[in-house]
C-alpha positions, 0 to 999 in steps of 0.5 A: 500500500502507497502509505507515504509521499517522499519530498526531496528538497535540494537547498543552497547548504544542505540536501534532504529527503523528508517522508510524509504521511497523509496528515502531512506529518514528518515520518522521518528525514536525511540530510547532508550539507554540501560544500560551499566553493568561494574562491573569489569575492562575489563567486558561489559555487557547488559541485553538482556531483556532490549533490546528486551523492548527497540525494541518493544517500539522504533518500536512503537515510530517510526510507531506513530510519522509517523502515520503509520500501519503495512499495510504500511511497506513492510518489516523488516531489523535488524542490530546489534552490532556484537559478543555481545553474549546472550544465552537464555533457548528456553522453558522460552525465559529468558537469562541465563545471561546478554549478554556479549558484544563485547568490553568485555576481560574477556575470555583472559584467554580462548583465552590463552588456546586455542591459545598456543601462537598462535592466528592465529590458526583458521585465515584460517577457519575463517579470525579471529584472536583468541581474546575476541572480538569474540563470540566463547570464550564468549560461551565458558565462559558462559558455564563453568561459569553459573551454569548448562549451559553446561548440559542444551546446550548438552541437546538442552535446550539452543540457542545462537545468536548475538543481531539479533538472539535474536531479530529475535527469539523474534519478530517472536514468541519467545517461540511459535516458534521463528525463530532462524537464523542469517545472514552470515555477524554475523555469520562470526564474532562468529570464528565459520563460515568457510568463504569458506562454509558459514556454521558452521565448525564442527572442531571448534565447536569440538575444542571449545566444543559448542553443534551445536544445540546451533547455529542459522541456517545461511542465506544470508543477503538478504533473508527471515528470518520469519514474525513478530508474537510477535509484533502487530505493525508489525504483519504479516510483513516479515523480509527480511534482517539482516546484522551486523552494519558495514556491514550494513553500507557498504551496506548503502554507496552502496560499491558494487565493489571490492575497495570500502570503508567506515568508521564508526565513532560510539562506535568504529571505523569500516573500510571495503574494499570490496575485491568481491569474493576473501578471502583476508587474512591479513598480517597486523593486519586486519580480514577478514570477509563477507562484505554481500550475496543476496540470490541466488549470491555468497558472497562478502568478505571484509578487516576489520580494528576495533577500540574499542573506538572512540566514547565511548571515548567522552562518557568517557569524559562525564560520568567519567571525567565530563569536557563535559555535551553532547557529542556534546559540544567536538567540542566545547571544542576542538575548545578552542584551535589551536591544541593538546597541545603536548598531545596524547590520546590512548584510549585502554579501551578494549586493542587495536583492529586492527592493533595491537590486544592486549588485555592487552594494556591500554590506556595512556595519554601522553606529558603533561606539565602544559600548558595542559588544558581540551581543549587540551584534547578534541582535543586529543580525537577527533585526536585519532580517527583519528589516528587510522583510519589511522592506519588501512587504511595504513594496508588495503593499504598494504593488498589489494593494493588499493589506497584510492582516498577518504573515505565515512564516516558515523555514528554519529561522522561525524557531528563533523566537526572539527574531520571531517577536521582532519581526511582529513588532516591526510589521505591526501585525501577527506573525504566525508559524505553522506545526510543520515549519518545513513547509518547502518539502512539504509543498513539494509533497503536496504537489506529487501527492495531489497528482496520483490522488493521495490527497484528493484536492486543494479542500482537503489540504486546507483541512491539514494545516495547523498554528503552532504559535503567534506573535502579536506586535507589542512595540509603540509606533514610535520606536518602530518609525525611529528603528525603521529610520536608522535602518535606512539611513545604514542601508544608504551607507550601504549604496554610499559604498558602492 
């Protein structure tokens, strides 16, 4: 009997496999981190072969810990770090280069070359600004800088994918007939998909000089992508759901109605607001993207506020500064002081994403006095996450006209109750955490399960979601306004430095 659904959650810092039951509860999981390869300032790479090896291992961990076999798995869902770019040789299965990660800023020169000073050049077609963040310029860089890549691509010998496509191709047979596909949410992050047609746009491929043969086939997020062949533990199980990580979290938070929203606190922060079947072009620094698509139905679109550095700022405190031993220690350290001591940290390590879109910005720590200690720096780091979220929510409010009554949150950082209370205070609305905070993996599981009838429809999913905790705002308006004003001054210092 097919009692469970398994999600493969291929993230920026780790790969996980999580088994869910019919109530949306976690039965078991496996997780492995992979190396962050940073050889120059602004360069961030991953070893795609390490990611695939980890994927196989975490599937085994999850199944073994629950004592399950493939015969008990109804379907497989995949969710992934978006924009991260892998190009591989389809005859050998070997990547031609390390994967270039979404945070990587090496392609700014290509952006400048293509934009001619107008970074909104392709926004009407794609919903995206021309920025190093998205996949297209990463593809161009690889074709221009890896010896022989351009010729092989034009001869149809290479394949491109974000990490969902890389895992799907390997799972479904690899060099022995692997399926080369992606879903509409991941395709919408490449700068190559037309938002209206939901297909690769010929004019964009011509402009970027990217061969169409390089690209995967695009399908609805909830549809059948292929059957597992290269992993004996899941052999003959269908892959029936794929969503980019932030859209998967939106699906997992059941944000199915126009105006519904969620904010994910991970390596970066990502606010998504469902705009229904309407393509809303932002005038306030947000991007327009596909929220999800169920096979046989029209797509749902969304506005997104993408913040590059939040959880990875805590990793920086741990790995670069050494002021904490574990990520969880940041809350304890932050609570050794009453406030930020006047210190503000703007973590523009990869430039600033929404709503500023300045890849040349660099991080700053301002407001320092002799009084400031490591507790203040820890608190400033947490507050930076909340301040940046406030910026993108204000932009979303201005673009969509939605008046937010609450914010549903998920991701690893929502365990930090000090951060969640400050977030409620600075937004002046309740912040709500669900019982299952792994909503990225849960969303992929929901998508996969819907396609095979494991869950009947969206109404059945609505009955599963449960609130765990909420934080009510308690800050005075005067203090809130002063803190935001000081934050805005710190952001301006960041932009002035650039």
